[in-house]
VOGU-3710 file (C-alpha; in Angstrom, 3 decimals, decimal comma):
1> miaanragrg> 0,000/0,000/0,000  1,418/3,396/-0,983  0,764/6,553/1,018  1,955/10,069/0,299  4,473/11,512/2,696  4,770/15,200/3,568  6,996/15,951/0,588  4,412/14,452/-1,768  6,459/11,364/-2,649  5,076/7,883/-2,186
11> rktdrpaaqd> 6,326/5,630/0,571  5,522/2,113/1,466  3,520/1,866/4,670  3,103/-1,916/4,903  6,269/-3,665/5,997  6,883/-7,236/4,876  6,954/-9,958/7,465  10,438/-10,833/8,703  10,320/-14,128/6,813  9,460/-12,337/3,549
21> atpfatltpd> 12,240/-9,799/4,067  14,852/-12,505/4,697  13,663/-15,596/2,840  17,087/-17,249/3,007  17,736/-16,598/6,713  17,517/-20,316/7,488  19,520/-21,426/4,448  22,687/-22,159/6,388  25,603/-24,204/5,055  24,269/-27,156/7,069
31> avldaaealg> 20,838/-26,747/5,437  22,449/-26,741/1,966  24,468/-29,866/2,780  21,367/-31,560/4,245  19,458/-30,843/1,009  22,330/-32,264/-1,056  22,446/-35,361/1,117  18,661/-35,830/0,860  18,968/-35,743/-2,933  21,675/-38,419/-2,839
41> lgpdghlfal> 24,415/-36,145/-4,144  27,078/-37,375/-1,711  28,402/-33,986/-0,556  31,987/-33,850/0,666  31,389/-30,788/2,846  32,831/-28,217/0,443  30,503/-25,350/-0,496  31,272/-22,218/-2,447  28,651/-19,478/-2,817  28,259/-18,279/-6,407
51> nsyenrvyrl> 26,939/-14,918/-7,570  23,184/-14,640/-7,992  20,902/-11,642/-7,572  17,551/-13,256/-6,733  18,359/-16,824/-5,725  21,070/-18,578/-3,732  23,482/-20,676/-5,756  26,269/-22,919/-4,461  29,035/-25,026/-5,942  28,878/-28,343/-4,116
61> grlaaepavl> 31,851/-30,650/-3,750  30,960/-34,340/-3,991  32,680/-37,468/-2,696  32,414/-39,718/-5,739  31,412/-37,406/-8,579  32,160/-34,109/-10,238  31,051/-30,969/-8,384  27,489/-29,828/-8,944  25,644/-26,527/-8,641  22,638/-26,188/-6,325
71> kfyraalwsd> 20,198/-23,385/-7,041  17,761/-22,437/-4,285  14,863/-20,412/-5,660  13,616/-17,315/-3,852  10,205/-17,982/-2,316  7,181/-16,480/-4,085  9,217/-15,088/-6,967  8,183/-17,779/-9,445  5,612/-20,534/-9,271  6,663/-24,173/-9,564
81> aqileehlla> 5,081/-24,225/-13,035  7,229/-21,278/-14,168  10,396/-22,892/-12,816  9,565/-26,163/-14,554  8,932/-24,270/-17,797  12,409/-22,746/-17,490  13,848/-26,233/-16,873  12,084/-27,605/-19,937  13,419/-24,782/-22,112  16,970/-25,379/-20,846
91> aelaaaelpv> 16,633/-29,103/-21,612  15,383/-28,335/-25,137  18,300/-25,962/-25,742  20,781/-28,549/-24,468  19,198/-31,194/-26,720  19,714/-28,818/-29,656  23,416/-28,720/-28,676  23,350/-25,115/-27,526  25,731/-24,351/-24,658  23,401/-24,182/-21,670
101> aaplslagat> 23,425/-25,849/-18,265  20,165/-27,759/-18,009  19,040/-28,978/-14,583  19,733/-32,596/-13,747  16,835/-34,991/-13,374  17,103/-36,753/-10,023  14,480/-39,357/-9,104  12,558/-38,285/-12,219  12,321/-34,595/-11,283  14,275/-31,402/-11,862
111> lhhqgsfrla> 12,576/-29,321/-9,145  12,972/-30,504/-5,566  11,660/-29,374/-2,198  13,647/-29,403/1,029  11,792/-27,892/3,952  10,493/-24,514/2,777  13,027/-24,303/-0,057  12,722/-25,195/-3,722  15,933/-26,184/-5,471  17,426/-27,642/-8,605
121> vfplcpgtap> 20,766/-29,318/-9,294  22,862/-28,400/-12,310  26,115/-29,728/-13,714  29,091/-27,492/-13,082  29,850/-25,679/-16,347  32,708/-23,285/-15,638  33,112/-20,427/-18,060  36,160/-19,835/-20,184  37,814/-16,777/-21,628  36,525/-15,953/-25,112
131> dld> 38,674/-16,764/-28,121  39,009/-13,357/-29,765  40,990/-14,561/-32,796
//
């Protein structure tokens, strides 16, 4: 709800609930490792936070496999249907041999739920410097 302040500019009068303001407050390293373990990824305890504006993304070290990337989606930003549509598009692009990291299907699904979090697992696809020649 917007109300005018004394200077005539709008200001927000309704404050979001604490949970809405800090949706990732409970996403601790232990919570990330627990989610990885629940998905059967065999985490080795190594986590590295990657840059992401809206979501939380981590490089996950694994005991018996290549590292993976876990993407935790911000609550209420997208619906499950919208996330799954994005996953489908990424899979179609990968099938067409375009360079994109499509989410991995684990137990027949690409979108997973761990507690109040929604997440997906991606292969690690590190970038490279462009070949300018």
